[in-house]
C-alpha positions, 0 to 999 in steps of 0.5 A: 733626348736632345739639344736644340741649337739656336739655329734650330738644328737638333743635337742628340745626347750622343752628339753632345757627349762627343762635342764635350769630349772634343772641347775637353781634349782641346782645353787639355791640349792648350798650353797654360801661361807659365808666369816665369821670371826672366831668370826662370825663362832663360834657364828653361829656354835660352841657349848660348850661341857660338858666335857670342859665347865661349860657353855654348849651350844651355843658359844657367843663371847659377853660373852668374848668380849676381845676374838673377835679381837684375833680370828678375827686376824686369818681371817685377811690376813695381819696377819701371827702370833698371840700371846696371853699372858693369865692367866687362866680362860679367855677362851684361850683354847676355842679361839684356838678351834674356830680357829681350827674349823674355819680352818677345816670348812671354809678354810681347810688345814694342821694343826699342834697343838703343846703341851708341851708333847705328854701326853698333846696332847692326853688329849687335843684331848680327852677332847677338840677336840673330844667333839668339833667335836662331838657337832658341826654339820659342823665339825662332817660332815667333820671329819671322824668317829673313827671307825677303825685304817684306818679311818683317825681319831685317837687320835693324827690325824684327817683327813677332806677334804682338810687337816689333824689335827696333835697333838704332843708334843714339843719334837717330832722332827719328827712331827715338821719337816716332812711335809709342814704345813699351820696352826700352833698352839702352846699351853702353850709355856712357858712349852715347851721343849727347844729342840725337841730332838737334832733338836733345838727350837721346835717353829722354827722347826715348823715355817720352815714348813710354808715357802711354804704357802703365807697365813700361820698362826702361833698362840702362846698362853701361861700362863706366867712363869719366867721373863727373860726366858719366850717364850711368853714374847719374842713373845709378845714383837715382836708383837703389844703388845695390852692390854685390857683396860676398860673405867673409868666411871669418866674421860673416859680414858682407862686403863688396870686393874692390881693388883696395881689398886685394893684395898681391906680390909681383916680379917685374921682368924686362927684356929690352923695352918689353915688360912682363909680370909674374903675379903671386900670393893673391889674396883678399882682406876683409874690410870688417875683420882683416881676415884673408882668403883666396880668390876661390874662397871668397868667390864661393862664399854666399853673396847678396845684393846690398842697397845703399839707397833702398828707398828708390825702389818705392820712390823712383820705381828704380833698381840700380846695380853695380858689378865689377870683374872681381866677381866674374867667373871668366875674369881671373884676379891675376889677369886684372892685376897684370893689366893694371901693372902693364898700364902703370904710367900710361893714363889712357891705358889705365882708364881702360883698366879702371873702366872695364876691369875695376868697374870704376869711373876714371878721372879726366885729369888733363895733363895732371899726373895719375895718382896711381902712377905716382903712388907706384913710384914710392921707394923703400928709404931703407933701415939702419943697422938696428932695423929701424926705418931711416928718416932721411934718405941720402941726398936730403940737405934741407928740411921744411914743413907745411901746415894746413889749418882746419877747424878741428885739426892741423895737417902737416908734411915735412919735406926734404930738398937738395940741389935743383928742386929734387925733393923727398916726402919725409913725414905726413901727419894729422894732429886732431884738436882745435887750432886755438888750444895749447895741446895741438901746438905742443904736438906740432912742436914735437914734429918741429923740434925732432931731429931727423936722422940719416942712416949714420945717425947724423941729423937735421932739424926743420929749417922753416915752417909755414902755417896756413892762417886761413879759417876761423882761427886767423889771429890764434894762428898768428899768435902761436907762430909769433911764440915760435919765431925762434923756430922760424915758424911763420903764418901764411895766407894763400891767394889765388890768381896771378899772384907771385908765389912768394914775396917778402914778409910783412908784419900783421896785427894780432887781435885777440878778444877785440884787442891788438896784442902785437904783430907777427911776420906774415907771408902772402903766397901765390898758391896757384903758382905753387900748384903749377910747380907741384904738378910739373914736378910730379910729371918728372919721371927720373930721379934728379932735378925736380923729381919727387920721392915718396916713402913706401909707408902708411902715411904716404898711402892712397889717401895721401896721393888722392889728396895731393892730386885733388885739383886740376887747372881747367878753363872757366867759361864764365871768367874766361880764365884757367882756374884750379878746381877740385876733381870730382871725387876728391873732397880733400886737398890738404896734402896738396896745400901742405906740400905747397906751403913746404915748397914755398918755405924752401923757396923763401929760405933759398938754401946754399946747398953746396955749403950745406953739403960740405958741412954735412960731408965734413961732419959725417959720411953723408954722400957728396953730390957725385956719390948720390945714386942717380936712381935710388928708387930703382935700387929696390929688389925686383920682387915688390909688393902691390901699392896697397900694402901700406894702407 
């Protein structure tokens, strides 16, 4: 018995059996689809090349477990956009290469890989893409060899079955808006051109090319740069905003490792003008329970991604991730801390540390002093014979107080002064409660009535206090100041623009319940002028005229300096004038205002410092001008604690 084919030819039963056997053999030899995720594909097929990696050989996702979810998001059909905000030395370039390799090998289509410049694209192709293709068998078999100009494999273009990989710079409009593209990769987004020629935003031009693909993927990766103008910051905020969080071995809570939670001690060594640092006793403090552990202990704990904006996964089909070098297997904490110490006092160098090591945005402060540099100058005011902290360092001759009024509290700073504008932070505090209640002002009285003492027990009282009357309690503040006229407590009103810093006081009415009950003395302050003075003083680097001293205490911690240095003088194109504006990320400016008011109080007081010094010298052993150490903050021991110890 046989089979008749459509052609009319007869096949015997034996022929049919042979044909079926051949078909079965062919089917058995066919490679079924693997349906791998990117991390699985990389673990199976990817080899790290000598040109681009210190760890040559088979890729292991377990080496950088934090990269697993960003990579696998590329194979999640519900995700259209992936954003990775990353510092250096976390493996972000190899992560991108794994995604590109997967796309070529497993799900081929057109790929556009955008770099800041065309030169960056060329370098990346030669140093990253070409070695990856050479050393990865499944890619080498698909990408044509670069044997001629017509091979389809050039530096900036790699062809393969099902698509072509194009690399370009962010300023090349033709490459960004010419052909449909399914996959788009944007590397170092914060360094891109603002416009591709005259065509507009490069990223948006590229994204438009994906409209015809229901399964498109857009991947953005960058080290952060400047706060308020960072592309990666904006994109990250549009996604799930995920942070890699480690489990505390003490309380079991998960939290992100940040510089604020790291403590260390260091010794500074100086030979000529060269400085070096020995860093020891590095440990991590859990923000939830205060438990401590070493770098090795916290890095080897369980860790996971925690999203601050999980709704973006469904709403925007966007997952965004943030990575810092604190979790890197290659960047030790000690190396990052040393780079930080070397950068103190050098804003440009500190920006590199913030961006590449800490994975943090840098604030473009113009000529305004960097808050970390100012904070690093804090001093130990010392202790008395009983071990109690000294309130007044030698050299302080006069005290004033500045008080900022908020609807739910008073914030104040007591500041000490001597000749030529040299000043000392003495006490910074907050009194919670409405400014129209007696209890709040009674607590302020405790600050104003206190006798602040030197090491030898001789004391000073606050000479003058300026209290801001702005806000919703103007008349109540005026009334409370009038009641304290004997303590020289005055209401003030700040005014911006070209207003003199201080002027003679005037009398103002006090109206309570719609009825005038009296008057109080009142000062109008040109606060913009005062801010210029503060910022100029903060740039003074050596103790003496106009230098600002700060104590190494909790009330002068990071929050204080962030608030003190919260504003910058910037050009406003609308008014065509320079104006003071808050720096992005600095919502509170009370410390700046308090210092401004205290400085104004000292200026209106106009103390006779020679007479004050003679009086104090006659009453005690308070140092005379010639005996005051010129550089008290350099008298501290060489062994120091890091600047976050007082948080």
